[in-house]
N, C-alpha and C positions, 0 to 999 in steps of 0.2 A: 279649107274650110274647116277640114277636122281639127288645127290648130286653134281656131277660133271659138268655134266651139266649146275645146278643152279650154281655152283661157276663160269664155262666159261660164262655165260651171265652175271654177276656181274661185273665181271672183264671187261668184252669189252667196248672199249670206246665209242662204237657207242651206247651202251644200255644207259652209263652216257649222252650221247647228247640228247639219246631221250627221256630220263625223265628231262633231264635240261629246252628242248626246249617245252616238251608238257605239264610239268607244269608251265613255265613262259608263255606261249599263253592261258593256262587256268584260272591263273590267272588276265589276261589282259584282257578276256573275262567276266570275273564274275566282275571287275571291273567298267565294261561299261554296266554290266546289272542291277549294284547295284545303281550307278548313274542314269539309267535313270528309276529305279523302287521308287526307293528311291525318286528321286525329282517328281515325279508323286504322291505320297504320302503325299509328302511336299506341297504340290500345292495344295491336299484334305484338309488337316489338317489346313492350311495357309492362303491358298486363293481363298477360295469357291467361292467368289465373280467373278475371275476371270473366274473360271471352268464352273461357272450358268450361262455365257452370253451365251444369244440364238444366233444364228447365221441364218440368213436371217429373214425369216417369219414362218418358221415350229417350231418344238418342239425341234429340235437338239441344242445340247450347245456344247460349247467348249470341256466341257469335252470329249466328247463321242471319238471324233476324237482321242483327246490327251491318252486318255487310249487303244480304237484300237490301235495305232501306239505303244506302249507298249507292246501289243501282238506281233504283228509284228515284232517287234524288236527283241524280245525272238525269234522267229521262226529264221529269219535272222541272227543272231549271233550265232545260232544252226546249222544253213548249211554251214555259214563259218568254222565252227569248222569241222563240217564233212567231209567236202571239202578237208581240211586241213591234216586232220585223214587217209582222204582215200587213199591221195600221200604222200605228205612227210613221215609221223609216218608211213604210210605201210610199204615203201621201209624201210625205217630204221627197225623197226621189221623184216622185210626179211630177210635182210644184218646179223642182230643179229640171229638169227634164223641158218643160211645158217653156220654161223661160228662156232657155238655151235655144231651142228651137226654133224662137221668134226672128 
């Protein structure tokens, strides 16, 4: 019985669509995160002078808000993925499950 359900799920075109969409979306978000993260690391490695410039009269440097921005970017793209997963991907999963259990 279990193998039959698995076989129906794998053969379902909506399952193939879900796999393709989720994978493609995940890779685009991964690429965006890598560009932001490694861009920051490259700044740290090759342009310390820029990151160490003081902002105003205090002790804060430009590197601090940029580093904070990397963390915020991570949270934002995670929220973007979760939002899409909870709507479009969950809807497709429900359709696949309904079709497999018929």
